[in-house]
N, C-alpha and C positions, 0 to 999 in steps of 0.2 A: 530156568530163569536166570537171566543176567542182572548183575547188580548196577553195572554202568552201561546201558545201552546207548545213551545219548553220546557219551564220551567216545565210544568205540566207533560209532557212525561218523564222528567229526574226524577221526583219524582216517577213516576210509575215504572220505571226501578230499582230506588234504593231500593224500597220495595221488588221486586222480588230477588234482590240480597241479602237482609238481611235474607229473609226466607231461602235461599239456605245455607247461612253461619251457621244457627242455628244448623243444622244437626239433629240428634236423640238423644233420652234420654231414661233412664229407668223410667217407670211409677212408682210413689209411691204407687199406688193402687194394681196393679197386678204384677209388676215387669217386665212386657214386654217392648220391645223397641218400640218407636213410633216417628214419624217425627213431630218436633216442628213447630207449625205455629206462636206461639207468644213467646216473650222472657220469659214471666213470667209462662208459662205452665209447669205443673208439673204432670198432669195425662192425660192418652190418650183419655179418654172419660167422658161423664157426670156420667156413672155408676161407673167408678173408683173414680171420685170426691166424689160421695155419700158414697162410701165404706170408704174412708179416713175419711170423716167427721163423720160418725157413729163411727168408731174406736176411733176418738178423743173425742167424746162425752162420750163413755164409760170409757175411762181412766179418764176423769174429774170426772165423778159421782163417781168412785171408791175411788179417793183420796179426796173427798169432805166430811168434818167432820161436817159441818154445823156451823152457828154462830148465 
C-alpha cells in the first residue's frame, strides 16, 4: 500500500509532458534531427557521442605544443 499514490502519479505525468516539450534537435555528431529524451542531450546515439569525442581529441592534440 502506498501512502501518496496521487502525488506519485502527478510526478509521472509531469515527466511525460517535459519530454514532449523538449521536441527535437540537430545532432552535433551527424547533423541529423533526433527526438530529445533528456534536456542535456546533444547527440542522437552513442556512435555520434564517440565521433564528437574523437574529433575533440584530435583538435586538442593538434593545438598542443608541450610544456
